[in-house]
PAVO-434779 format. One line per field, with one value per residue (C-alpha): residue in three letters; x negated, y negated, z; chain; residue number from 1. Coordinates in pm, 1 decimal. Layout:
aa: [ALA, ...]
X: [X, ...]
Y: [Y, ...]
Z: [Z, ...]
ch: [A, ...]
i: [NUM, ...]
//
This chain:
aa: [MET, GLY, SER, SER, THR, PRO, ARG, LEU, TRP, ALA, ARG, LEU, GLN, ALA, ALA, ASP, CYS, GLY, LYS, GLN, ALA, ARG, SER, HIS, LEU, PRO, HIS, HIS, PRO, SER, ALA, GLY, ASP, THR, ALA, ASN, SER, PRO, PHE, PHE, GLY, LEU, HIS, LEU, CYS, PHE, GLU, ALA, ARG, ILE, ALA, LEU, ALA, ARG, GLU, LEU, TYR, THR, ALA, ARG, LEU, GLU, LYS, LYS, ILE, LEU, ILE, SER, GLU, SER, ALA, GLN, CYS, TYR, HIS, PHE, GLU, PHE, VAL, LEU, ASP, ASP, LEU, ALA, SER, PHE, PRO, PHE, ALA, ALA, GLY, GLN, PHE, ILE, SER, ALA, VAL, ALA, PRO, ASP, ALA, ASN, GLY, LYS, GLN, GLN, THR, ARG, ALA, TYR, SER, ILE, ALA, SER, ALA, SER, ASN, GLY, ASN, ARG, PHE, ASP, LEU, CYS, VAL, ASN, ARG, VAL, GLU, GLY, GLY, PHE, PHE, SER, ASN, TYR, LEU, ALA, ASP, LEU, THR, ASP, LEU, SER, VAL, GLY, GLY, THR, ILE, GLN, ILE, HIS, GLY, PRO, HIS, GLY, HIS, PHE, ILE, LEU, LYS, GLU, PRO, VAL, THR, ASP, SER, ILE, LEU, ILE, ALA, THR, GLY, THR, GLY, ILE, ALA, PRO, MET, ARG, GLY, PHE, ALA, GLN, TRP, LEU, PHE, PRO, GLU, ASN, GLY, PRO, ASP, ARG, SER, ASN, GLY, LYS, ASP, ILE, TRP, LEU, VAL, TYR, GLY, THR, ARG, HIS, GLU, THR, GLU, ILE, TYR, TYR, GLN, GLU, GLU, PHE, GLU, ALA, LEU, ALA, ARG, LYS, HIS, PRO, ASN, PHE, HIS, TYR, LEU, VAL, THR, LEU, SER, ARG, ALA, GLU, PRO, ASP, TRP, THR, GLY, LEU, ARG, GLY, TYR, VAL, GLN, THR, TYR, VAL, ALA, LYS, ILE, VAL, GLU, GLU, ARG, ALA, ALA, ARG, LEU, GLY, HIS, PRO, LEU, PRO, GLN, PRO, ALA, PRO, ASP, PRO, SER, ILE, ALA, LYS, ALA, ASP, LEU, ASN, PHE, ASP, ILE, TYR, SER, TYR, ILE, CYS, GLY, LEU, ASN, ASN, MET, VAL, ALA, GLY, VAL, ARG, ASP, ASN, LEU, ALA, GLY, TYR, GLY, TRP, HIS, ARG, LYS, GLN, ILE, VAL, PHE, GLU, ARG, TYR, ASP]
X: [-2195.2, -2246.5, -2624.5, -2828.7, -3083.4, -3395.5, -3229.1, -3112.7, -3473.0, -3604.8, -3360.2, -3418.7, -3809.0, -3772.3, -3520.0, -3551.4, -3216.1, -3027.8, -2662.9, -2758.4, -2926.2, -2669.5, -2377.9, -2537.3, -2565.6, -2339.9, -2028.9, -1913.3, -1935.8, -2250.7, -2422.0, -2791.2, -2759.4, -3030.3, -3391.6, -3408.9, -3145.2, -3289.8, -3118.7, -3258.2, -3479.9, -3493.9, -3131.4, -3130.3, -3398.4, -3171.3, -2854.7, -3025.1, -3145.4, -2811.5, -2638.2, -2837.0, -2685.6, -2332.4, -2093.3, -2089.4, -1773.8, -1749.6, -1524.3, -1417.4, -1340.7, -981.8, -931.5, -1153.7, -1012.3, -1207.1, -994.5, -1203.4, -1429.5, -1592.5, -1679.7, -1740.9, -1528.1, -1391.1, -1103.7, -1186.0, -959.9, -1130.1, -990.6, -1148.4, -1055.8, -1198.3, -1000.1, -624.2, -635.6, -885.3, -720.3, -878.0, -752.9, -686.0, -990.7, -1254.7, -1544.0, -1716.4, -2085.4, -2166.5, -2470.7, -2653.4, -3019.1, -3168.4, -3379.7, -3692.0, -3487.2, -3469.1, -3148.0, -2971.1, -2672.9, -2426.1, -2131.8, -1814.7, -1491.3, -1197.9, -948.6, -642.3, -440.1, -473.5, -315.3, -351.3, -702.0, -747.6, -908.2, -980.6, -1273.9, -1329.6, -1670.7, -1853.6, -2135.5, -2455.8, -2739.1, -3035.0, -2845.7, -2847.7, -2528.5, -2281.9, -2408.6, -2393.3, -2033.9, -1956.4, -2099.4, -1918.7, -1681.8, -1304.2, -1241.2, -1051.0, -1333.4, -1431.1, -1773.3, -1837.7, -2029.6, -2109.5, -1963.8, -1950.3, -1700.4, -1473.4, -1656.7, -1602.2, -1392.0, -1255.5, -892.4, -558.5, -465.3, -164.1, 108.1, 111.6, 128.4, 153.1, -177.3, -373.6, -582.5, -857.5, -1077.6, -1308.6, -1439.1, -1448.3, -1357.6, -998.9, -1071.9, -990.8, -692.5, -543.5, -566.0, -400.6, -113.8, -45.3, -37.3, 191.7, 420.4, 406.3, 593.8, 743.9, 801.1, 897.4, 780.4, 508.3, 491.5, 754.8, 891.2, 583.6, 447.9, 148.5, -39.7, -308.2, -526.4, -758.2, -1027.6, -1221.8, -1376.5, -1185.7, -841.7, -996.8, -1139.5, -811.5, -818.6, -482.0, -288.2, 13.6, 35.2, 27.6, 281.5, 517.8, 474.1, 553.0, 867.2, 983.0, 893.1, 984.7, 740.0, 441.8, 292.9, 36.7, -176.9, -455.6, -693.0, -968.2, -1280.8, -1361.5, -1020.3, -961.5, -753.6, -444.5, -436.3, -115.0, -197.3, -385.8, -737.3, -1047.0, -1151.9, -971.9, -1059.7, -805.4, -519.3, -585.6, -581.3, -236.5, -100.0, -226.3, -108.6, 240.7, 296.3, 202.9, 440.4, 718.9, 677.2, 618.6, 272.0, -6.4, -325.3, -585.4, -426.2, -493.6, -759.3, -646.5, -596.6, -956.0, -804.7, -720.2, -1002.4, -1130.2, -1040.7, -674.0, -630.1, -346.0, -249.7, 50.9, -163.6, -488.0, -707.4, -889.4, -1175.9, -1391.7, -1629.9, -1960.9, -2122.3, -2064.6, -1698.8, -1655.6, -1866.9, -1648.1, -1319.2, -1441.2, -1568.2, -1227.9, -1023.8, -1251.8, -1181.9, -800.4, -890.0, -864.9, -1036.6, -1320.2, -1119.4, -845.4, -1094.3, -1182.9, -1430.9, -1665.6, -1923.7, -2197.5, -2473.4]
Y: [1287.0, 1163.2, 1125.7, 1331.7, 1581.1, 1363.9, 1061.4, 1277.0, 1409.9, 1055.6, 944.3, 1242.0, 1202.4, 833.1, 862.5, 962.7, 1143.0, 815.6, 800.7, 704.6, 1039.9, 1247.7, 1092.4, 1256.2, 1606.0, 1870.5, 1918.0, 2251.4, 2631.9, 2780.9, 2458.7, 2478.2, 2845.1, 2995.8, 2934.9, 2804.1, 2533.9, 2175.0, 2122.0, 2434.4, 2361.9, 1988.7, 1936.5, 2191.7, 1987.9, 1690.1, 1880.8, 2075.2, 1751.8, 1593.7, 1883.8, 1836.4, 1493.5, 1609.9, 1801.2, 2163.5, 2392.5, 2761.4, 2897.7, 3258.2, 3456.1, 3596.3, 3719.1, 3786.4, 3896.2, 3984.3, 3780.5, 3875.6, 4185.5, 4085.2, 3747.6, 3867.2, 3571.1, 3587.2, 3397.0, 3328.3, 3212.1, 3072.1, 2970.5, 2710.5, 2875.6, 2604.8, 2326.9, 2265.4, 2110.0, 2032.0, 1751.3, 1676.3, 1529.3, 1790.2, 1792.7, 1737.6, 1975.3, 2132.1, 2194.6, 2550.9, 2617.5, 2942.1, 3059.8, 3263.4, 3579.2, 3360.7, 3166.6, 2862.6, 2657.9, 2664.4, 2457.0, 2455.0, 2238.2, 2402.1, 2243.8, 2341.5, 2562.7, 2469.0, 2179.3, 2072.6, 2350.7, 2327.9, 2465.1, 2665.6, 2618.5, 2840.1, 2860.0, 3016.0, 3126.3, 3335.6, 3563.0, 3443.7, 3684.8, 3571.9, 3309.9, 3298.8, 3130.4, 3284.6, 3637.4, 3541.5, 3457.9, 3755.6, 4002.0, 3849.5, 4085.5, 4001.8, 4283.1, 4218.6, 4011.7, 3851.7, 3700.7, 3341.7, 3046.1, 2698.2, 2405.0, 2032.7, 1800.6, 1738.2, 1512.0, 1369.4, 1137.0, 1371.9, 1311.9, 1207.3, 849.1, 726.4, 668.3, 979.5, 925.7, 1151.9, 1354.0, 1590.5, 1830.5, 1991.7, 2269.6, 2553.3, 2845.6, 2785.5, 2423.0, 2543.0, 2524.3, 2157.6, 2191.5, 2450.9, 2217.4, 1943.2, 2170.6, 2288.6, 1925.8, 1800.7, 2101.8, 2231.3, 2560.9, 2405.7, 2033.1, 1755.3, 1750.9, 1483.2, 1471.1, 1190.9, 1370.9, 1281.4, 1514.5, 1727.0, 1925.3, 2183.7, 2282.2, 2570.7, 2706.0, 3027.7, 3293.1, 3607.8, 3712.1, 3876.8, 3544.6, 3346.1, 3257.6, 3218.4, 3280.6, 3421.4, 3127.1, 2867.8, 3055.8, 3067.7, 2697.9, 2624.5, 2832.7, 2660.5, 2302.6, 2194.5, 1890.0, 2121.5, 2251.2, 2522.9, 2584.9, 2844.8, 2876.5, 3140.4, 3079.8, 3453.8, 3600.9, 3966.8, 4026.3, 4116.7, 3794.5, 3601.6, 3275.6, 2966.4, 3002.5, 2766.0, 2491.1, 2267.0, 1951.5, 2057.2, 2086.9, 1785.4, 1589.3, 1728.3, 1633.0, 1284.2, 1240.9, 1394.8, 1196.2, 868.2, 947.6, 1035.4, 716.7, 504.5, 400.4, 313.9, 509.9, 406.9, 237.8, -130.5, -240.0, -374.9, -746.2, -869.3, -1117.4, -823.2, -730.8, -358.8, -279.9, -388.4, -180.5, 65.3, 301.0, 531.8, 836.9, 970.0, 1283.4, 1483.2, 1698.3, 1963.9, 2198.8, 2236.8, 1930.0, 1987.9, 2028.5, 1721.2, 1511.2, 1642.7, 1551.3, 1210.1, 1130.8, 1234.2, 1036.1, 730.8, 767.9, 727.7, 402.0, 548.6, 324.5, 481.8, 435.7, 660.8, 952.6, 1103.7, 1369.3, 1614.8, 1815.1, 2061.8, 2224.2]
Z: [797.2, 451.7, 417.0, 168.2, 315.5, 248.4, 428.0, 707.5, 758.2, 761.4, 1027.6, 1252.2, 1219.0, 1313.5, 1584.1, 1954.8, 1997.5, 1925.1, 1831.0, 1465.0, 1408.5, 1590.0, 1392.2, 1068.0, 1206.6, 1033.9, 1238.4, 1100.2, 1136.8, 994.8, 936.2, 1014.6, 1129.5, 920.6, 914.6, 550.9, 637.5, 639.3, 970.0, 1146.3, 1457.0, 1439.5, 1491.1, 1761.9, 1946.4, 1938.4, 2033.8, 2308.6, 2479.5, 2422.2, 2598.6, 2906.4, 2954.5, 2877.2, 3112.0, 2995.7, 3024.8, 3037.9, 2747.5, 2783.7, 2469.2, 2500.7, 2152.6, 1851.0, 1508.7, 1189.4, 937.2, 635.8, 629.5, 298.6, 416.4, 775.9, 902.8, 1260.2, 1431.9, 1798.2, 2080.5, 2389.3, 2724.6, 2972.3, 3291.5, 3513.7, 3330.9, 3356.5, 3000.9, 2728.2, 2519.0, 2177.3, 1844.7, 1565.4, 1350.3, 1608.5, 1708.5, 2001.9, 2048.5, 2166.9, 2370.8, 2445.2, 2497.4, 2219.8, 2269.9, 2352.6, 2625.4, 2393.6, 2425.3, 2095.1, 2001.6, 1718.1, 1630.4, 1522.7, 1394.2, 1628.1, 1435.5, 1628.7, 1770.6, 2140.8, 2345.6, 2718.4, 2813.7, 2489.7, 2158.0, 1844.9, 1616.7, 1267.2, 1190.4, 930.3, 1031.6, 875.9, 803.9, 1000.3, 1182.7, 1570.4, 1678.9, 1427.9, 1517.5, 1890.3, 1867.6, 1643.4, 1886.7, 2186.2, 2349.7, 2400.9, 2650.5, 2970.9, 3114.4, 2799.0, 2694.4, 2751.6, 2589.3, 2722.0, 2529.8, 2544.2, 2361.3, 2197.6, 1945.1, 1604.5, 1399.7, 1134.3, 1244.2, 1084.2, 1026.7, 1220.9, 1132.8, 928.9, 552.8, 242.1, 287.3, 73.0, 284.1, 84.4, 202.2, 95.3, 303.3, 679.7, 594.4, 661.7, 1044.3, 1101.5, 845.1, 1058.3, 1353.5, 1137.8, 1036.1, 1391.4, 1516.3, 1230.5, 1254.5, 1611.1, 1698.6, 2003.9, 1977.5, 1735.4, 1386.7, 1358.9, 983.5, 945.3, 644.4, 447.0, 179.1, 312.4, 54.8, 165.3, -116.1, -28.5, -252.0, -204.6, -425.6, -362.7, -251.8, 65.6, 168.4, 202.0, 579.4, 777.3, 453.6, 633.8, 873.0, 603.1, 392.9, 676.7, 745.2, 375.4, 400.1, 719.9, 616.9, 257.9, 278.5, 352.3, 19.9, 32.2, -286.7, -294.8, -589.6, -647.4, -836.8, -880.2, -894.7, -992.1, -1311.7, -1099.7, -909.8, -1002.9, -818.3, -915.9, -1058.7, -1060.4, -833.8, -601.9, -793.9, -1072.3, -844.4, -643.2, -971.3, -1053.5, -717.2, -753.4, -1112.0, -1053.6, -735.7, -906.6, -1199.1, -971.2, -770.6, -1073.4, -947.3, -1208.4, -1236.9, -1171.7, -886.3, -835.8, -587.9, -265.2, -210.3, -137.4, 117.0, 352.4, 579.7, 533.0, 889.0, 825.4, 503.9, 503.3, 227.6, 163.5, 101.4, 233.7, 149.1, 416.4, 275.5, 436.5, 283.7, 109.2, -27.0, -400.2, -351.1, -125.9, -372.9, -675.6, -512.0, -396.7, -748.7, -901.3, -648.9, -699.9, -1066.3, -990.4, -822.3, -460.4, -206.5, -11.2, 315.3, 170.5, 148.3, 488.8, 471.5, 664.3, 460.8, 525.5, 333.1]
ch: [A, A, A, A, A, A, A, A, A, A, A, A, A, A, A, A, A, A, A, A, A, A, A, A, A, A, A, A, A, A, A, A, A, A, A, A, A, A, A, A, A, A, A, A, A, A, A, A, A, A, A, A, A, A, A, A, A, A, A, A, A, A, A, A, A, A, A, A, A, A, A, A, A, A, A, A, A, A, A, A, A, A, A, A, A, A, A, A, A, A, A, A, A, A, A, A, A, A, A, A, A, A, A, A, A, A, A, A, A, A, A, A, A, A, A, A, A, A, A, A, A, A, A, A, A, A, A, A, A, A, A, A, A, A, A, A, A, A, A, A, A, A, A, A, A, A, A, A, A, A, A, A, A, A, A, A, A, A, A, A, A, A, A, A, A, A, A, A, A, A, A, A, A, A, A, A, A, A, A, A, A, A, A, A, A, A, A, A, A, A, A, A, A, A, A, A, A, A, A, A, A, A, A, A, A, A, A, A, A, A, A, A, A, A, A, A, A, A, A, A, A, A, A, A, A, A, A, A, A, A, A, A, A, A, A, A, A, A, A, A, A, A, A, A, A, A, A, A, A, A, A, A, A, A, A, A, A, A, A, A, A, A, A, A, A, A, A, A, A, A, A, A, A, A, A, A, A, A, A, A, A, A, A, A, A, A, A, A, A, A, A, A, A, A, A, A, A, A, A, A, A, A, A, A, A, A, A, A, A, A, A, A, A, A, A, A, A, A, A]
i: [1, 2, 3, 4, 5, 6, 7, 8, 9, 10, 11, 12, 13, 14, 15, 16, 17, 18, 19, 20, 21, 22, 23, 24, 25, 26, 27, 28, 29, 30, 31, 32, 33, 34, 35, 36, 37, 38, 39, 40, 41, 42, 43, 44, 45, 46, 47, 48, 49, 50, 51, 52, 53, 54, 55, 56, 57, 58, 59, 60, 61, 62, 63, 64, 65, 66, 67, 68, 69, 70, 71, 72, 73, 74, 75, 76, 77, 78, 79, 80, 81, 82, 83, 84, 85, 86, 87, 88, 89, 90, 91, 92, 93, 94, 95, 96, 97, 98, 99, 100, 101, 102, 103, 104, 105, 106, 107, 108, 109, 110, 111, 112, 113, 114, 115, 116, 117, 118, 119, 120, 121, 122, 123, 124, 125, 126, 127, 128, 129, 130, 131, 132, 133, 134, 135, 136, 137, 138, 139, 140, 141, 142, 143, 144, 145, 146, 147, 148, 149, 150, 151, 152, 153, 154, 155, 156, 157, 158, 159, 160, 161, 162, 163, 164, 165, 166, 167, 168, 169, 170, 171, 172, 173, 174, 175, 176, 177, 178, 179, 180, 181, 182, 183, 184, 185, 186, 187, 188, 189, 190, 191, 192, 193, 194, 195, 196, 197, 198, 199, 200, 201, 202, 203, 204, 205, 206, 207, 208, 209, 210, 211, 212, 213, 214, 215, 216, 217, 218, 219, 220, 221, 222, 223, 224, 225, 226, 227, 228, 229, 230, 231, 232, 233, 234, 235, 236, 237, 238, 239, 240, 241, 242, 243, 244, 245, 246, 247, 248, 249, 250, 251, 252, 253, 254, 255, 256, 257, 258, 259, 260, 261, 262, 263, 264, 265, 266, 267, 268, 269, 270, 271, 272, 273, 274, 275, 276, 277, 278, 279, 280, 281, 282, 283, 284, 285, 286, 287, 288, 289, 290, 291, 292, 293, 294, 295, 296, 297, 298, 299, 300, 301, 302, 303, 304, 305, 306, 307, 308, 309, 310, 311, 312, 313, 314, 315, 316, 317, 318, 319]
//
């Protein structure tokens, strides 16, 4: 992740399914799912060939819920019946594999929308007009037998730093998927709190009130854990909306400024000691960003303006 589309094209055209090209594929719901996407077709070729060399597991759909009718966003719960457990780090993704109507093997990468839980995992996917895989998933049955897909994984490095520090989780749209996994891992229903008492902010931006995914879950978490702060902002709110308005960048900036003032930290923050190797740098706060490229770029620029080091800004973006 992180390359511009032209640079990605160049790498894909020059590579022969090497790790360098694969590492820049979009690892997120809906990425490359339409014919006008710059990733369509070419990255499928890479992924399909990769899948042949990886062990595939059968995932059975146990539950499907339409969580936003206006956005046609679905929550999926899958079970891997042939596995006793499917361990993964919160924030990672799986690659789903299925043949299209022409018998061509198609593959899409989807962020896991849950923390590790036995042999189960969740996804959060928008139906995309003209897209193959999002519609394939949305049309799966979750009846007693349940539809199935083939997957491989888990993959990816979009994971929380340990030990846990103060953290700002920033998402838009289906970028909420890995954030839900982070929240479930930090604050498990059954098990010890892993947040270490650190402040965890989740700043979620979307257009309309009908597109706030998992709102009740996060609100309940905020009521139960005083150190979990849930902020939702709408960019196209109706007049009767009483919550935050605008873009996530505004509220991330407020969090950074208010925290620095409370702790007596200067802004912009001073650069790290140059004698410390980059691999050994540790910070008392990190940001984790997932969403469309413009949002990710805007938040990164804002944080850099406060003197944040690039290693403090962990991100996954998709176009």
